[in-house]
N, C-alpha and C positions, 0 to 999 in steps of 0.2 A: 063683251066680245073681245076686248083688248085688255086683259087683266094686268099686264105689266107696263102699260104705256105711261103710267104716272108713278112708277116706283123710283126709289132713291138710286138704285143701281142703274136704272135707265138714264138718270141725270148724269151720273159719272161717265157712262159709256158715251152719251151724247156729247159731253164737254170734251172728252179726249178725242173722240172721233172727228169732230168738226175741226179741231186743231190739225189733225193729220190730213184730212181731205182738202182743207184750204192750203196747208203747207205743201201738199203734193202738186199743186198747180191746177187742180180741177176747177172748172167754172162754176163754183157754188159759193154761196154767201153764208155768213155766220148768223144773220139776222133771224132766219126761220128757226134754227135750233135754239136761239135765245128765247123766242116766244114759247117754244115747248119747255125750255128749262124754267121759265117763269111760272108756267102752269104746274110743273112738277113741284117746285118749291111751295107754291100755294096749296097744292094737294097734300103735302106732308104735314100741314098744320093740323089736319084732322087726326093724325096719328100721334100728336104730341101728348105727353102724359103730365097734365097739370091739375088733376083732380076735377072737382066740380066746375072750376072756372072755365075749362076748355071744353066741357061736355057738350054745350050747345053747338059747337063747331063740327061735331061729328055727325050731325044730321045731314042727310043727303042733299037737301036744298042748300044748306050753308056750304057744303063741299063744292057744289056746282058754282056757287057765287065766288068762292075763293079761287077756283080754277080760272074762271072768266077774268077776275081781277089780276091774277098772275099772268095770264096771256097778254092782257093790256099793258102790264108793267114791262113785259118783254119787248113789246113793240116800242114803248116809250123809251126804254133803255137803248134799244138798237138804233133808233132814228132820232132820239131827242124830241119826240112828238107825242105829248100826253093825250092831246085830243085825237090824234090818229090812233092811239092805242085804245081809247074808249070806243071809237067808231069800229075798230076791228073786233072788239069784244061784242058790240051790239050786233054786228053782222055775222061773226063766226063763232065767238066764244060762248055765248049764252043762248040757251034754247028759248028763253023769254026774257023780257026786260021790263023793269019798273023803276020808278024814281029812286028807291032805296038801293037797288043794285047799281044804278047809274052813278050815284054819288060815291059809293064805295069804290067802284072801278076807277072813277076819275081821281079820287084821292090817292089810290095806289099807283096809278100811272104818273101822276104829278110828282109824287115822292121819288119814284124811280128816275124820272127825267132830271129832277133836281140833284139827285145823288150822282148821276153820271156827269152832269155839267160841273158839279163841284170838284170832281176829281180829274176830269179830262184835261182841263187847262193846265194845271200844275204838272200833271204827268207828261204832257207834251212839252213842258218847259216854256210855254208861251205866256202864262199868267201866273200871278202869285196865288197862294192858297187863300180861299175865301172870296176870290174875284168872280163875279157873275156878270151877266149882260152880254153885249155884243162883242166883247173882247174874247169871250170863250169860243174856241174853234168849233165849227160844226163839221159833220162827217164829210160832206161834199163841197165845202167852201161856201163863200157868200158872193153873190153877184153884185158888183159895184154899179153896173149899168144894165137896166132892163127896159130899154126903149125899143119899140117896134111900131110899125105903121099899120094903118087900116088895111092896106093892100095885102098884108101878110096873114090876116085872119083866115082867108080861105085856104092858104097853105097849111096853117096849123090844123084846120079842120080835116083836110085830106090826110095829113099825117096821123091824126087820130083814127080815121077810118082804116088806114093801112096797118096801124098798130093793132087794132082789134082783129083784123083778118089774120095777121101773123100770129096773134095769140091763139086764135081758134085753130089754126094750122098746127101750132106747137102742141096743143092739147091732143089733137087727133093723132098726130104722128107719135107722140110720146106714149100714148095709150097702147098703140099697136106694137111698140118696141118692147114692152115689158112682158116678154114671154118666158124669161128665166124664173124659176121657182123662188119662193121667199127664203129658202134655206138650202144648204148643201154645197158640194164642191163646185157646181156650175155657177152658183151665185158668187162664190169667192173668185173663181177664175174670170168671171165677167168683169169684176172690179179691176183686177190686175191688167187685163187686156185693154180695157177702155182707158185706164190711167196711162199706160205706156204709149198708146196711140195719141192721146191728146197732148201729153207732155212733149212727145217727139214732134208733133205738128207745130206746136207753139215755139219750139226751139228753132226749127228750120224755116218757119213761115216768114220771118223778117227778111230772109235772103231773097224772097220773091221780088222785092223792089229793085233788085239789080244793082244796088250800091256796093262799091268795093269795101266799105267799112263793115267789119264783122265784130268789132268790139261794141259791147252793149252801151258803153258810155258815149259812143259816137252815133248811136241810132237816131233816126229821125223821129218826130212825134208819132207818125203812123206805125213805125216799127216798134216803138216802145209799148204800144197797146198790147202786143202779144206777150210782153214781159211783165208789165205792171197791170195785171188783171185786178178786178175788183174796184175798190174805192179810189185807188190812185189813177186808174184809167178813166174813171168817170170824172174825176176832178180835172184831168188833162183835157177831156172833151168839153167840159163846161167852161173852163177859164183860160185855156191856152189861146194866145193871140197869134200864134204862128199858123201859117197856112198848112193844112194837112193834105197830103196827096189823096185825091178823091178815089183813084183806082185802088190804092192800098187800103184806104178806109172802107171801101165797099167790100174788098176781099176779107178784111177783118170782120165786118158785120156778118157776112155770110158764114164764115168759119165759126165765129162765136155762137151764132144762132144754132148751127148744127150740133156743135159741142154741147150746148145747153140742153138741147132736146135729148141727146144720148145720155148725158150725165144724170139728169133729174130722174130719180127712181132707182139709181144704183144702190147697192148694199152698203152705203156710207151715209153718215149724217150730212145733209146738204140743204141749203136754203135756196129759194128761187127769187127772192127779192132783188139782190144785187145783180145776178145774171140778167134778169129781165130789165133792170134799170140800165145796165151797160149796153144791152142790145138796142134798147130804145134810144139811148144817148148816141150811140154810133150811127144809127139811122138818122136821127135828127141832125147830128153834126154834118153828115153827108149832104142832107138837103140844104143846110145852112151854107156849106161851102159852095155848092152848086148855085144857090140863089145869089150869093155874094159875087160870084164870078159871072153872073148873067148880065144882060144889057139893061135890066130893069133898074133904073136909077133910084126908084123909091125905096128899094131894099138896102138899107144901110145898117141893119142890125148885126151885132156880133154873131158869128156862126154858133158860138156856144149857147146862145139863148134858144136855139132850135132844139 
C-alpha cells in the first residue's frame, strides 16, 4: 500500500525536512522521524549486493525483522533508552514477536544507544572521548532530588487521568482537521499558512505577560517557553528552581496544545513525542506551582517533579 515509505530517497527527504520544520519553529520533534529513519536504514539491508552472504536477508520475514530492529534503534538513539526501543518494536514495529526477534531487536537498540552516548558527551564538550556512565548528558537532564509524599499520589493519579482525556481529545480534533488532500497546491499552502501563524504567535505571545522587557535575554522563565521550544523548554520545566508565573504558564500550555493539534499531520516531517512531552510537562509544572503555593504543608516537592 505504501511502496515508497522505506526508500532511500524517503530517508533523504525525511532528514532534510525535519531539519527545516524544527528550524522553522513548528512544535514538532525529531524523534519520530528518527524512528522512521532507523526503519529505512534497516530496510535497505535487503537491497545490499553481497552475493550469497546477504541472500537470506532478502526474505520477507527477515526484512520485517530488520525493519522492527531499525525502528527500535531509532527510539534508542532518540531517547537513549534501548529497553524503550524494544518495547516500541514489540508494540508497534513487529506484527509478531518471538525470542529470536526480541534478542536481535535488543542488540540493535543497545548498540544504537551506546553509539549515541559515546559521541554525545564529547560533542557537547562536557566529557572526554570514551567516557561513559552518569557523566554523559541525557536529553532532558537528570533529577538530583526526587522526593514526594504519600499525599501527592492522588494528585499524580488525577494528572494521569487528565492527560489521557487530553490525549483522546487531541486525536479526535486532529483527525477532523485533516481535510486537505495528500498532494497539491492546497497542501503546500496549508504548510505556509500554518507556519506563518504559529511563528507569529510565538513571537508576540511573550508580550502578553505585560512586562516592559522586550529583549529575549531579559525574558522571564515563562516567556522563554515560547522561544525555547522542544528539549530546552522541557529541561526548563523539569529543573528550573525559579517560580514560573502560573497565568503565563497556563497560557503557554493551551497555546502549545492547540499548535500541536494543528501541526501534526501537516505536509512536513514531524514527530509527536517532544510536543506531547512538552505539553505534559507544562501541565505538570502548572499543577506543581499551584500545589507548592497552596496551604497544604505536606507538599514540599519541587514543581519540576510534577
